[in-house]
Backbone as numpy.savetxt, mean C-alpha at the origin, in Angstrom:
# Nx Ny Nz CAx CAy CAz Cx Cy Cz
20.11 -7.80 -2.67 19.26 -6.61 -2.67 20.14 -5.36 -2.67
19.86 -4.47 -3.58 20.69 -3.27 -3.76 20.64 -2.36 -2.54
19.45 -2.17 -1.98 19.27 -1.20 -0.90 19.00 -1.91 0.42
19.68 -1.45 1.49 19.34 -1.91 2.82 18.03 -1.28 3.25
17.41 -1.83 4.32 16.08 -1.36 4.68 16.10 0.11 5.12
17.08 0.46 5.94 17.13 1.85 6.40 17.41 2.79 5.24
18.20 2.34 4.28 18.44 3.15 3.08 17.13 3.42 2.34
16.25 2.41 2.29 14.95 2.60 1.64 14.14 3.67 2.36
14.18 3.64 3.69 13.44 4.63 4.47 14.00 6.03 4.22
15.30 6.15 4.28 15.93 7.45 4.11 15.80 7.97 2.69
15.60 7.06 1.74 15.49 7.47 0.34 14.07 7.63 -0.16
13.08 7.58 0.75 11.69 7.62 0.31 11.34 8.92 -0.42
11.83 10.04 0.10 11.53 11.33 -0.53 12.12 11.37 -1.94
13.32 10.83 -2.11 13.93 10.77 -3.44 13.13 9.86 -4.36
12.64 8.74 -3.82 11.81 7.84 -4.62 10.59 8.57 -5.16
9.95 9.35 -4.30 8.76 10.10 -4.71 9.11 11.08 -5.83
10.24 11.79 -5.67 10.62 12.79 -6.68 10.92 12.14 -8.03
11.46 10.92 -8.03 11.70 10.21 -9.28 10.41 9.64 -9.86
9.55 9.14 -8.99 8.34 8.45 -9.44 7.39 9.37 -10.19
7.34 10.65 -9.81 6.37 11.55 -10.45 6.74 11.83 -11.91
7.96 11.44 -12.33 8.37 11.67 -13.72 8.04 10.46 -14.60
7.62 9.36 -14.01 7.38 8.13 -14.78 5.95 8.08 -15.31
5.79 7.54 -16.50 4.46 7.36 -17.09 3.88 8.59 -17.73
4.62 9.70 -17.78 4.08 10.96 -18.30 3.82 10.92 -19.80
4.45 9.98 -20.49 4.30 9.91 -21.94 3.21 8.94 -22.38
2.53 8.28 -21.44 1.57 7.23 -21.78 0.14 7.76 -21.63
-0.68 7.53 -22.64 -2.09 7.92 -22.57 -2.91 6.96 -23.43
-4.22 6.88 -23.12 -5.15 6.04 -23.87 -6.43 6.82 -24.11
-7.11 6.51 -25.21 -8.39 7.11 -25.53 -9.52 6.16 -25.17
-10.67 6.74 -24.92 -11.92 5.97 -24.74 -11.83 4.95 -23.61
-11.27 5.38 -22.48 -11.27 4.54 -21.28 -11.88 5.36 -20.15
-12.69 4.71 -19.33 -13.29 5.40 -18.19 -13.33 4.54 -16.93
-12.71 3.37 -17.00 -12.66 2.47 -15.85 -11.23 1.96 -15.71
-10.89 1.48 -14.51 -9.50 1.09 -14.24 -9.47 -0.29 -13.60
-8.54 -1.11 -14.07 -8.26 -2.41 -13.48 -6.80 -2.43 -13.03
-6.58 -2.79 -11.75 -5.23 -2.94 -11.21 -5.02 -4.42 -10.90
-4.02 -5.03 -11.52 -3.69 -6.43 -11.28 -2.33 -6.51 -10.58
-2.28 -7.19 -9.44 -1.02 -7.34 -8.73 -1.20 -8.17 -7.48
-0.10 -8.53 -6.87 -0.10 -9.33 -5.65 0.85 -8.70 -4.64
0.53 -8.87 -3.35 1.43 -8.40 -2.30 1.74 -6.93 -2.42
3.03 -6.58 -2.28 3.43 -5.18 -2.37 3.13 -4.56 -3.71
3.06 -5.38 -4.76 2.76 -4.86 -6.09 1.28 -4.57 -6.30
0.44 -4.97 -5.36 -0.99 -4.65 -5.43 -1.32 -3.39 -4.64
-0.38 -2.93 -3.83 -0.64 -1.76 -2.98 -1.04 -0.51 -3.77
-0.53 -0.30 -5.01 -0.97 0.88 -5.76 -2.48 0.96 -5.93
-3.14 -0.17 -6.14 -4.59 -0.14 -6.26 -5.26 0.31 -4.98
-4.78 -0.22 -3.85 -5.35 0.17 -2.56 -5.06 1.64 -2.26
-3.89 2.12 -2.67 -3.55 3.52 -2.44 -4.47 4.43 -3.24
-4.70 4.10 -4.50 -5.60 4.90 -5.33 -7.00 4.92 -4.74
-7.42 3.78 -4.22 -8.76 3.66 -3.62 -8.92 4.64 -2.46
-7.87 4.81 -1.66 -7.93 5.74 -0.53 -7.71 7.18 -0.98
-6.78 7.39 -1.89 -6.46 8.76 -2.32 -7.67 9.45 -2.93
-8.45 8.73 -3.73 -9.59 9.34 -4.42 -10.93 8.94 -3.80
-10.89 8.50 -2.54 -12.11 8.10 -1.84 -12.97 9.33 -1.54
-14.29 9.26 -1.79 -15.01 8.19 -2.48 -14.82 8.31 -3.99
-14.63 7.20 -4.65 -14.27 7.19 -6.06 -15.39 7.72 -6.95
-15.01 8.48 -7.97 -15.98 8.89 -8.99 -15.70 8.20 -10.32
-14.87 7.15 -10.28 -14.65 6.29 -11.44 -14.56 4.85 -10.93
-14.80 3.92 -11.82 -14.77 2.52 -11.40 -13.34 2.02 -11.31
-12.99 1.44 -10.15 -11.66 0.89 -9.93 -11.81 -0.54 -9.43
-11.27 -1.48 -10.19 -11.29 -2.89 -9.82 -9.86 -3.30 -9.46
-9.68 -3.87 -8.27 -8.38 -4.36 -7.82 -8.42 -5.87 -7.83
-7.56 -6.48 -8.62 -7.61 -7.93 -8.81 -6.33 -8.57 -8.26
-6.49 -9.41 -7.24 -5.37 -10.11 -6.61 -5.62 -11.60 -6.72
-5.40 -12.14 -7.90 -5.75 -13.53 -8.16 -5.08 -13.97 -9.45
-5.31 -15.21 -9.85 -4.85 -15.67 -11.16 -5.82 -15.26 -12.27
-7.10 -15.11 -11.92 -8.17 -15.00 -12.90 -8.67 -13.56 -12.98
-8.80 -13.04 -14.18 -9.36 -11.69 -14.34 -10.88 -11.78 -14.50
-11.60 -10.75 -14.07 -13.06 -10.76 -14.21 -13.48 -10.84 -15.67
-14.56 -11.55 -15.93 -15.05 -11.72 -17.30 -15.51 -10.41 -17.93
-15.94 -9.44 -17.09 -16.54 -8.22 -17.63 -15.50 -7.22 -18.14
-14.22 -7.47 -17.97 -13.20 -6.52 -18.43 -13.26 -6.40 -19.95
-13.28 -5.15 -20.43 -13.35 -4.91 -21.88 -12.51 -3.69 -22.23
-12.69 -3.16 -23.44 -11.88 -2.06 -23.94 -12.14 -0.74 -23.22
-13.17 -0.68 -22.39 -13.42 0.53 -21.61 -12.50 0.65 -20.40
-11.81 -0.45 -20.08 -10.93 -0.48 -18.91 -9.49 -0.17 -19.31
-8.86 0.68 -18.51 -7.43 0.88 -18.60 -6.81 -0.07 -17.57
-6.02 -1.02 -18.05 -5.56 -2.13 -17.21 -4.08 -1.99 -16.87
-3.76 -2.11 -15.60 -2.38 -2.07 -15.15 -2.01 -3.44 -14.58
-0.94 -4.02 -15.09 -0.39 -5.26 -14.55 0.92 -4.91 -13.85
0.94 -5.08 -12.54 2.07 -4.61 -11.74 2.76 -5.80 -11.07
4.01 -5.99 -11.41 4.84 -7.00 -10.75 6.23 -6.41 -10.61
6.58 -6.02 -9.39 7.88 -5.37 -9.21 9.01 -6.27 -9.69
8.98 -7.53 -9.27 10.03 -8.45 -9.68 9.92 -8.82 -11.15
8.69 -8.80 -11.66 8.44 -9.24 -13.02 8.17 -10.72 -13.15
8.21 -11.43 -12.03 8.08 -12.89 -12.07 6.94 -13.42 -11.20
6.02 -12.56 -10.83 4.89 -12.99 -10.00 3.94 -13.82 -10.84
3.77 -15.09 -10.48 3.05 -16.00 -11.37 1.59 -15.62 -11.56
0.94 -15.12 -10.51 -0.46 -14.73 -10.66 -0.60 -13.56 -11.64
0.28 -12.57 -11.50 0.20 -11.39 -12.35 0.56 -11.72 -13.80
1.51 -12.60 -13.98 1.85 -13.04 -15.34 0.65 -13.71 -15.99
-0.06 -14.53 -15.24 -1.25 -15.18 -15.79 -2.34 -14.17 -16.12
-2.54 -13.18 -15.25 -3.52 -12.13 -15.53 -3.15 -11.37 -16.79
-1.86 -11.07 -16.94 -1.42 -10.35 -18.14 -1.69 -11.18 -19.40
-1.37 -12.45 -19.35 -1.59 -13.32 -20.52 -3.06 -13.37 -20.91
-3.94 -13.35 -19.92 -5.37 -13.38 -20.22 -5.85 -12.01 -20.73
-5.28 -10.94 -20.19 -5.71 -9.60 -20.59 -5.37 -9.30 -22.05
-4.19 -9.73 -22.52 -3.81 -9.40 -23.89 -4.73 -10.07 -24.91
-5.51 -11.05 -24.47 -6.49 -11.67 -25.36 -7.77 -10.84 -25.45
-7.94 -9.89 -24.49 -9.18 -9.13 -24.41 -9.04 -7.67 -24.80
-7.84 -7.09 -24.59 -7.69 -5.65 -24.78 -6.23 -5.30 -25.06
-6.03 -4.17 -25.70 -4.67 -3.64 -25.91 -4.36 -2.50 -24.95
-5.35 -2.15 -24.13 -5.19 -1.00 -23.23 -4.61 -1.46 -21.90
-3.35 -1.82 -21.96 -2.64 -2.41 -20.82 -1.34 -1.65 -20.59
-1.03 -1.42 -19.33 0.26 -0.86 -18.94 0.91 -1.83 -17.97
2.12 -2.24 -18.26 2.89 -3.09 -17.35 3.83 -2.20 -16.54
3.86 -2.43 -15.23 4.80 -1.72 -14.36 5.68 -2.77 -13.70
6.99 -2.68 -13.93 7.90 -3.72 -13.45 9.33 -3.21 -13.45
10.20 -3.96 -12.77 11.64 -3.66 -12.82 12.36 -4.65 -13.73
11.62 -5.59 -14.34 12.26 -6.57 -15.22 11.51 -7.88 -15.23
12.23 -8.98 -15.40 11.65 -10.32 -15.30 10.84 -10.74 -16.50
10.07 -11.82 -16.31 9.32 -12.42 -17.40 8.25 -11.49 -17.95
7.59 -10.73 -17.07 6.51 -9.87 -17.56 7.05 -8.74 -18.44
8.28 -8.31 -18.17 8.92 -7.32 -19.06 9.12 -7.93 -20.45
9.59 -9.17 -20.49 9.80 -9.84 -21.78 8.48 -10.02 -22.53
7.44 -10.40 -21.81 6.13 -10.56 -22.45 5.61 -9.23 -22.97
5.80 -8.18 -22.19 5.33 -6.86 -22.59 6.04 -6.39 -23.86
7.33 -6.61 -23.93 8.08 -6.22 -25.13 7.64 -7.04 -26.34
7.40 -8.32 -26.13 6.94 -9.19 -27.22 5.60 -8.74 -27.77
4.69 -8.34 -26.85 3.34 -7.95 -27.25 3.21 -6.45 -27.52
4.31 -5.72 -27.36 4.33 -4.26 -27.58 3.31 -3.54 -26.69
3.25 -4.01 -25.45 2.40 -3.39 -24.45 3.12 -2.18 -23.86
2.37 -1.13 -23.53 2.97 0.02 -22.84 3.59 -0.46 -21.54
4.78 0.08 -21.22 5.49 -0.40 -20.04 6.17 0.75 -19.32
6.12 0.69 -17.99 6.84 1.64 -17.14 7.86 0.82 -16.34
9.13 1.09 -16.62 10.20 0.39 -15.89 10.57 1.20 -14.65
10.59 0.53 -13.52 10.95 1.18 -12.26 12.30 0.65 -11.81
13.02 1.39 -10.98 14.36 0.96 -10.56 14.34 -0.38 -9.82
15.38 -1.16 -10.04 15.54 -2.43 -9.35 16.10 -2.20 -7.95
16.12 -3.27 -7.14 16.86 -3.26 -5.89 16.08 -2.91 -4.65
14.73 -2.92 -4.74 13.88 -2.62 -3.58 13.01 -3.82 -3.25
12.67 -4.05 -1.99 11.56 -4.95 -1.71 10.30 -4.33 -2.30
9.40 -5.10 -2.93 8.21 -4.51 -3.54 7.42 -3.61 -2.60
7.33 -4.01 -1.35 6.54 -3.22 -0.38 7.17 -1.86 -0.10
8.46 -1.69 -0.48 9.15 -0.43 -0.25 9.27 0.38 -1.54
8.60 -0.06 -2.59 8.64 0.67 -3.87 7.26 1.18 -4.24
6.43 1.45 -3.24 5.04 1.84 -3.50 4.93 3.11 -4.32
5.77 4.11 -4.04 5.70 5.36 -4.81 6.09 5.12 -6.26
7.12 4.33 -6.49 7.53 4.03 -7.87 6.40 3.38 -8.67
5.62 2.54 -8.00 4.59 1.79 -8.72 3.24 2.51 -8.77
3.03 3.50 -7.90 1.72 4.16 -7.83 1.67 5.49 -8.56
2.64 6.35 -8.33 2.57 7.71 -8.88 2.55 7.72 -10.41
3.25 6.81 -11.09 3.12 6.78 -12.56 1.70 6.45 -13.02
0.98 5.65 -12.24 -0.42 5.34 -12.60 -1.24 6.62 -12.63
-1.01 7.49 -11.66 -1.75 8.75 -11.61 -1.47 9.56 -12.86
-0.21 9.60 -13.30 0.13 10.31 -14.53 -0.66 9.76 -15.72
-0.73 8.44 -15.83 -1.44 7.81 -16.96 -2.94 8.09 -16.88
-3.51 8.06 -15.68 -4.94 8.33 -15.51 -5.27 9.78 -15.89
-4.39 10.70 -15.51 -4.59 12.10 -15.89 -4.50 12.26 -17.41
-3.46 11.67 -17.99 -3.27 11.76 -19.45 -4.44 11.17 -20.22
-5.10 10.16 -19.63 -6.19 9.46 -20.31 -7.56 10.03 -19.95
-7.56 11.19 -19.24 -8.80 11.92 -18.90 -9.74 11.12 -18.01
-9.17 10.24 -17.19 -10.00 9.52 -16.22 -10.12 10.34 -14.93
-9.06 11.05 -14.57 -9.09 11.92 -13.39 -8.48 13.27 -13.75
-8.81 14.27 -12.94 -8.20 15.59 -13.03 -7.44 15.81 -11.74
-6.11 15.79 -11.81 -5.31 15.80 -10.58 -3.95 16.39 -10.90
-3.54 17.38 -10.10 -2.24 18.02 -10.29 -1.22 17.32 -9.38
-0.61 16.27 -9.89 0.27 15.45 -9.07 1.47 16.25 -8.55
2.07 17.06 -9.40 3.25 17.82 -8.97 2.90 18.77 -7.82
1.74 19.42 -7.91 1.32 20.33 -6.84 1.07 19.55 -5.54
0.42 18.39 -5.65 0.10 17.60 -4.46 1.37 17.04 -3.81
2.35 16.68 -4.62 3.62 16.21 -4.07 4.33 17.35 -3.35
4.24 18.55 -3.90 4.85 19.71 -3.23 4.22 19.92 -1.85
2.91 19.73 -1.74 2.24 19.86 -0.44 2.71 18.78 0.53
2.98 17.60 0.00 3.36 16.46 0.85 4.83 16.49 1.24
5.64 17.22 0.49 7.09 17.16 0.66 7.58 17.38 2.09
7.02 18.35 2.85 7.51 18.56 4.22 7.29 17.35 5.13
6.41 16.45 4.76 6.10 15.30 5.61 6.85 14.04 5.19
7.80 14.21 4.28 8.57 13.07 3.77 10.03 13.12 4.20
10.33 13.95 5.18 11.69 14.04 5.67 11.95 12.93 6.70
13.11 12.97 7.30 13.58 11.81 8.05 13.52 12.02 9.57
12.57 12.81 10.03 12.52 13.17 11.44 11.69 12.20 12.28
11.42 10.99 11.75 10.48 10.10 12.44 11.17 8.97 13.20
12.49 8.89 13.15 13.17 7.75 13.75 12.94 7.68 15.26
13.11 8.80 15.95 12.96 8.79 17.41 11.52 8.47 17.79
10.56 9.10 17.11 9.15 8.84 17.39 8.80 7.38 17.12
9.37 6.82 16.06 9.12 5.42 15.72 9.69 4.49 16.78
10.86 4.80 17.31 11.46 3.98 18.37 10.53 3.92 19.58
9.98 5.07 19.96 9.10 5.12 21.13 7.86 4.26 20.94
7.25 4.34 19.76 6.05 3.56 19.50 6.39 2.07 19.41
7.51 1.74 18.79 7.89 0.34 18.65 8.08 -0.32 20.01
8.66 0.41 20.96 8.84 -0.15 22.31 7.50 -0.50 22.95
6.48 0.28 22.67 5.15 0.01 23.24 4.48 -1.17 22.56
4.96 -1.54 21.36 4.36 -2.63 20.60 5.11 -3.95 20.75
6.26 -3.91 21.40 7.02 -5.15 21.57 6.26 -6.10 22.49
6.11 -7.33 22.04 5.47 -8.35 22.87 3.96 -8.40 22.77
3.38 -7.56 21.89 1.93 -7.59 21.70 1.63 -7.74 20.21
0.40 -8.07 19.89 -0.03 -8.14 18.50 -0.71 -6.82 18.14
-0.17 -6.10 17.15 -0.76 -4.81 16.79 -2.08 -4.99 16.02
-3.05 -4.19 16.39 -4.31 -4.06 15.66 -4.38 -2.63 15.16
-4.45 -2.45 13.87 -4.40 -1.11 13.31 -5.79 -0.72 12.82
-6.32 0.36 13.37 -7.67 0.80 13.03 -7.62 2.22 12.48
-8.42 2.46 11.46 -8.51 3.80 10.89 -9.86 3.94 10.20
-10.09 5.09 9.59 -11.33 5.31 8.85 -11.25 4.64 7.49
-12.38 4.43 6.86 -12.41 3.86 5.52 -11.59 4.71 4.56
-11.60 6.00 4.75 -10.87 6.92 3.89 -9.37 6.64 3.91
-8.85 6.15 5.02 -7.42 5.92 5.18 -7.06 4.43 5.21
-7.88 3.61 4.58 -7.68 2.17 4.66 -6.30 1.73 4.18
-5.76 2.36 3.14 -4.45 1.97 2.63 -3.39 2.09 3.71
-3.50 3.11 4.57 -2.49 3.32 5.59 -2.50 2.19 6.61
-3.68 1.79 7.05 -3.78 0.68 7.99 -3.28 -0.62 7.36
-3.63 -0.84 6.10 -3.18 -2.04 5.40 -1.66 -2.06 5.29
-1.07 -0.91 4.96 0.39 -0.84 4.82 1.08 -1.08 6.16
0.52 -0.58 7.26 1.09 -0.86 8.58 1.04 -2.35 8.87
-0.10 -2.98 8.58 -0.22 -4.42 8.82 0.86 -5.19 8.04
0.99 -4.88 6.76 1.96 -5.55 5.91 3.38 -5.30 6.43
3.64 -4.08 6.85 4.98 -3.74 7.36 5.32 -4.54 8.61
4.37 -4.67 9.54 4.62 -5.48 10.74 4.84 -6.94 10.36
4.04 -7.45 9.43 4.17 -8.85 9.01 5.53 -9.11 8.38
5.90 -8.32 7.37 7.08 -8.63 6.56 8.37 -8.08 7.16
8.29 -6.95 7.83 9.51 -6.34 8.36 9.84 -6.83 9.77
8.84 -6.78 10.67 9.07 -7.20 12.05 8.77 -8.68 12.28
8.23 -9.35 11.24 7.95 -10.80 11.31 7.01 -11.12 12.47
5.96 -10.31 12.61 5.00 -10.52 13.69 3.59 -10.43 13.13
2.63 -11.17 13.70 1.25 -11.02 13.26 0.75 -9.60 13.51
-0.12 -9.13 12.66 -0.78 -7.84 12.83 -2.06 -7.88 12.01
-3.02 -7.08 12.42 -4.32 -7.11 11.75 -4.83 -5.68 11.63
-5.66 -5.43 10.61 -6.17 -4.08 10.42 -7.65 -4.14 10.07
-8.32 -3.03 10.34 -9.74 -2.91 10.01 -10.10 -1.43 9.98
-11.32 -1.13 9.52 -11.71 0.26 9.33 -13.01 0.57 10.06
-13.08 1.83 10.55 -14.33 2.38 11.06 -15.21 2.77 9.88
-16.54 2.66 10.01 -17.26 2.14 11.17 -17.49 0.63 11.14
-17.10 -0.06 10.05 -17.48 -1.45 9.86 -17.06 -2.36 11.02
-15.81 -2.20 11.52 -15.35 -3.17 12.51 -16.08 -3.05 13.84
-16.69 -1.89 14.09 -17.50 -1.74 15.30 -18.68 -2.70 15.33
-19.09 -3.19 14.17 -20.28 -4.03 14.07 -19.98 -5.52 14.23
-18.71 -5.88 14.34 -18.38 -7.30 14.46 -17.13 -7.54 15.30
-15.98 -7.04 14.85 -14.71 -7.35 15.51 -14.67 -6.89 16.96
-15.34 -5.78 17.25 -15.34 -5.26 18.62 -15.86 -6.28 19.62
-16.74 -7.16 19.15 -17.30 -8.17 20.05 -16.28 -9.25 20.44
-15.15 -9.31 19.74 -14.20 -10.39 19.95 -13.27 -10.22 21.12
-13.39 -9.15 21.88 -12.43 -8.89 22.96 -12.90 -9.38 24.33
-14.00 -10.12 24.35 -14.43 -10.72 25.62 -13.58 -11.93 25.99
-13.04 -12.61 24.97 -12.32 -13.86 25.22 -10.99 -13.87 24.50
-10.16 -12.87 24.77 -8.86 -12.79 24.10 -7.84 -13.69 24.79
-7.06 -14.39 24.00 -6.00 -15.25 24.51 -4.61 -14.68 24.18
-4.61 -13.52 23.53 -3.38 -12.88 23.08 -3.35 -11.45 23.56
-2.15 -10.94 23.84 -2.02 -9.54 24.21 -2.06 -8.68 22.95
-3.00 -7.75 22.91 -3.17 -6.86 21.77 -2.89 -5.42 22.16
-2.51 -4.62 21.17 -2.48 -3.17 21.31 -3.16 -2.57 20.09
-4.03 -1.60 20.31 -4.77 -0.97 19.22 -4.08 0.32 18.81
-3.61 0.37 17.56 -3.02 1.58 17.00 -4.12 2.31 16.24
-4.47 3.50 16.71 -5.55 4.27 16.10 -4.97 5.36 15.19
-5.09 5.15 13.88 -4.60 6.13 12.91 -5.71 7.15 12.67
-5.60 8.29 13.33 -6.66 9.30 13.31 -6.38 10.38 12.28
-7.44 11.03 11.84 -7.34 12.04 10.79 -8.31 13.16 11.11
-7.79 14.39 11.16 -8.66 15.52 11.49 -9.73 15.74 10.43
-9.56 15.16 9.24 -10.55 15.30 8.18 -11.61 14.20 8.20
-11.49 13.26 9.14 -12.50 12.21 9.24 -13.87 12.81 9.53
-14.91 12.11 9.10 -16.28 12.48 9.43 -16.42 12.57 10.96
-17.18 13.55 11.43 -17.34 13.76 12.87 -17.92 12.52 13.56
-18.76 11.79 12.85 -19.33 10.57 13.44 -18.27 9.50 13.60
-17.32 9.46 12.68 -16.21 8.50 12.79 -15.29 8.91 13.93
-15.02 10.21 14.07 -14.19 10.69 15.18 -14.79 10.28 16.52
-16.11 10.37 16.64 -16.77 9.96 17.89 -16.57 8.47 18.12
-16.64 7.66 17.05 -16.41 6.22 17.18 -14.98 5.94 17.68
-14.00 6.68 17.18 -12.64 6.53 17.68 -12.60 6.74 19.19
-13.23 7.81 19.66 -13.19 8.15 21.09 -13.88 7.09 21.93
-15.10 6.74 21.55 -15.89 5.80 22.34 -15.25 4.41 22.31
-14.81 3.98 21.15 -14.20 2.66 21.02 -12.90 2.58 21.81
-12.13 3.64 21.81 -10.88 3.64 22.58 -11.15 3.41 24.05
-12.19 4.05 24.57 -12.55 3.84 25.98 -12.95 2.40 26.23
-13.74 1.84 25.33 -14.19 0.45 25.51 -13.02 -0.53 25.47
-12.08 -0.31 24.57 -10.93 -1.20 24.46 -10.04 -1.12 25.69
-9.87 0.09 26.22 -9.07 0.24 27.43 -9.71 -0.51 28.60
-11.03 -0.51 28.67 -11.72 -1.26 29.72 -11.51 -2.76 29.58
-11.27 -3.20 28.34 -11.00 -4.62 28.09 -9.52 -4.97 28.31
-8.73 -3.98 28.71 -7.34 -4.24 29.03 -6.37 -4.01 27.90
-6.82 -3.44 26.78 -5.92 -3.19 25.66 -5.23 -1.84 25.82
-4.00 -1.79 25.38 -3.32 -0.51 25.26 -3.78 0.14 23.96
-4.17 1.41 24.02 -4.62 2.14 22.84 -3.59 3.23 22.53
-3.09 3.22 21.30 -2.02 4.11 20.90 -2.48 4.97 19.73
-2.85 6.22 19.98 -3.28 7.11 18.89 -2.11 7.61 18.07
-2.27 7.60 16.73 -1.25 8.13 15.81 -1.96 9.07 14.84
-1.88 10.38 15.06 -2.50 11.32 14.11 -1.75 11.29 12.77
-2.50 11.22 11.68 -1.90 11.28 10.35 -1.59 12.73 10.02
-0.33 13.02 9.76 0.12 14.39 9.54 -0.08 14.80 8.08
-0.24 16.11 7.89 -0.40 16.64 6.54 -1.72 17.35 6.37
-1.82 18.15 5.31 -3.03 18.93 5.05 -3.75 18.49 3.79
-3.26 17.43 3.15 -3.90 16.93 1.94 -4.01 15.42 2.02
-4.85 14.84 1.17 -5.01 13.39 1.19 -3.68 12.70 0.92
-2.96 13.16 -0.10 -1.72 12.49 -0.47 -0.66 12.62 0.62
-0.57 13.79 1.24 0.44 13.96 2.29 0.16 13.05 3.47
-1.11 12.88 3.84 -1.46 11.99 4.94 -1.12 10.54 4.60
-1.41 10.15 3.38 -1.14 8.77 2.97 0.37 8.51 2.95
1.12 9.40 2.34 2.56 9.18 2.24 3.23 9.25 3.61
2.80 10.19 4.45 3.32 10.23 5.82 2.99 8.92 6.54
1.73 8.47 6.43 1.32 7.26 7.12 2.13 6.05 6.70
2.37 5.93 5.39 3.16 4.81 4.88 4.59 4.88 5.40
5.21 6.06 5.32 6.59 6.21 5.74 6.74 5.96 7.25
5.87 6.56 8.04 6.00 6.41 9.49 5.74 4.95 9.90
4.77 4.31 9.28 4.52 2.90 9.59 5.71 2.02 9.28
6.39 2.31 8.17 7.59 1.55 7.83 8.70 1.77 8.86
8.84 3.01 9.32 9.83 3.30 10.36 9.52 2.52 11.63
8.24 2.51 12.05 7.87 1.80 13.28 8.16 0.31 13.14
7.80 -0.26 12.00 8.03 -1.70 11.80 9.52 -2.01 11.78
10.32 -1.12 11.23 11.77 -1.30 11.21 12.33 -1.30 12.63
11.89 -0.35 13.44 12.37 -0.29 14.82 11.90 -1.50 15.62
10.70 -1.99 15.34 10.22 -3.19 16.01 11.03 -4.41 15.57
11.39 -4.46 14.31 12.24 -5.55 13.81 13.57 -5.57 14.56
14.15 -4.40 14.81 15.40 -4.32 15.55 15.21 -4.86 16.98
14.09 -4.52 17.61 13.83 -5.00 18.96 13.67 -6.52 18.99
13.17 -7.10 17.89 12.99 -8.55 17.80 14.20 -9.26 17.20
15.25 -8.48 16.91 16.46 -9.05 16.26 16.12 -9.73 14.94
15.23 -9.11 14.18 14.82 -9.63 12.88 15.43 -8.80 11.75
15.66 -9.46 10.62 16.11 -8.78 9.41 14.88 -8.21 8.71
14.74 -6.89 8.75 13.54 -6.26 8.18 13.47 -6.40 6.68
14.62 -6.60 6.04 14.67 -6.56 4.58 14.16 -7.84 3.94
14.61 -8.97 4.43 14.36 -10.24 3.75 13.15 -10.96 4.32
12.50 -11.77 3.47 11.30 -12.53 3.85 11.52 -14.00 3.50
12.36 -14.70 4.26 12.77 -16.05 3.88 11.62 -17.05 3.78
10.61 -16.94 4.63 9.53 -17.94 4.59 8.73 -17.82 3.30
8.59 -16.60 2.76 7.90 -16.42 1.48 8.73 -17.04 0.35
10.05 -16.91 0.44 10.90 -17.54 -0.57 10.79 -19.06 -0.50
10.67 -19.61 0.72 10.46 -21.05 0.87 9.13 -21.46 0.24
8.09 -20.65 0.48 6.78 -20.92 -0.12 6.87 -20.96 -1.64
7.52 -19.95 -2.23 7.64 -19.91 -3.69 8.40 -21.13 -4.22
9.46 -21.51 -3.50 10.25 -22.67 -3.92 9.42 -23.93 -3.88
8.64 -24.10 -2.80 7.81 -25.30 -2.65 6.71 -25.33 -3.71
6.18 -24.17 -4.07 5.13 -24.13 -5.09 5.64 -24.52 -6.48
6.93 -24.33 -6.68 7.51 -24.68 -7.99 7.80 -26.16 -8.13
7.69 -26.90 -7.03 7.98 -28.34 -7.08 6.90 -29.10 -7.81
């Protein structure tokens, strides 16, 4: 791996500045719907778009499987994202898509899907190699926004929004992350946020899983109040609830944060509020992603884990090839 984990964290702002230049030359006519195909870290761009433009005013389908939906047609602008280029599910989705439409963009750093894209003359965005896919989210997401703008699916000034987010992408989070990580050592993190910020909670969960090698779970208000909240009468595991709060949340959701926090504390859970910083949707998302990665990195250090590598997933892939 070209980059160490801490290098990825320290280079996030640079990644963002490079990513906004990708995909600017790609556009399509007569598309009004979007399909995102990917797995794991390469599927995160779809989830990020879902939160960034929530509530959506265009159709967005996120497909994390081998099989593409039958209803996909020429009205869809389709993105096949595989950072490594060798994700078997995404390769299969790409092979099926080229039989249905030519309106496809491949996003990859190389591998088999790059070769297939060149063979089929599919539009392609090459991103830099040497990152874990989960740490290349900006490289894989921001070019999609450029293509959507060029194709008249959305109206969005990406450069202006990145400028607003820039102050929240600096490296001042290490000490704060250490403090939070210490509170999470020895417990299972539960990450809760509003539906509007779902990508941030999901990214924190993934970061704890892959970086700190610990179970973690996420859910969104108000839905989880209707089911998961009932599960704390008979807990056999020590949990801590990380509440990712947002001053722009609906007032009714803010009240749910307050009331639910009190209820969880009565059940013996530690509740850890984390306000999402920034004044725009994109700044809050990018701050949330970066800070969550810092916390998971610090927790990995406390557990003496290698935050960069995911050996059990490599074992899984090897066994699947047998």
